[in-house]
N, C-alpha and C positions, 0 to 999 in steps of 0.2 A: 420463482421458488426460492425460499429462504433456507440457506444451509445452516447447520449449527455454528460454523465459523462466522458467517455473516451475522447471525443473531448475537453471538458473543461480542463481535466488533461493535455492533449497534449499541449494545448495553454499555460497553466500555466508553464509547463516545458520549453517551448520555450521562454516565457517571462523571466523566471529565468536564461536562458542561460545554462541549464544543458548539460553536455556532452552526446553524443549519448549512450555511455555505461551505464551511470547513468539512462538515460531515459528508456532504455531497461530493466535494472534491476528493476526499479520502476514499470514498467508495469507488468513484470513477478510476482513480489511480491504481487501487488494488486490483480492480477488475481488469484493467489494461495489462498490468503486470502478469496476472494469471493467464490471460489470453495470449500474451507474448510467448510465454513458456509452455502453454497448453497443459498446465497442471495446477492443482490447488496450491496456494501459497504455503500450506502446511507441509508440503513435500519439497519446498524450495528453501534456500538459505542465502548466506552472505554472497557467495560467488554469483548466484543468479541475480541478486539485487544489483551488484556491481555491473554485471553484464547488461542488465536492463537500463540502468541509468546511463551507461556509456552509449548504448543504442539511442537513447533519447537525445543525447548531446551530438553524437556523430552522424547518425542516420537521419533522424527527424529534425536535426538542427534546432532543438529546443534549448532555451537558456533561462536563466534567472528564476522567476517565480514558478514557472511550470515545473522545472526540475526540482526546485526546493519543495514544492507541494508533493511531488511524487516521492521524494526522499522521506519527507515527514509522514506521509501516509503509510509507507512501508515500515518506517521506524515505529510508529504507533502500533501497527499490527503485530510486529515481531516482539517488541519489548513489552507492551501493555497487554495485548490480547493473548498472544501465544506464549508470553512469559519466557522468551528466549533472550539471552544476553550473549551476543556473539561479538 
């Protein structure tokens, strides 16, 4: 089921001209972020992003490209789609 937030994010990714692989990666990372916190990203902010990225590095032992993709996906969501600058 597509939520209004997901539809907005999809539209913004299309307007930006992101590659299909990038769009898929961004959707994956935003979904994981929301699942980790058990809330919609609209209800979360900077501290939750930091906590999640720290979790990826410390608990899941993720590095490099994986963490960068997660960060980029969340930055795109919060800056471009939700129009938050924190």
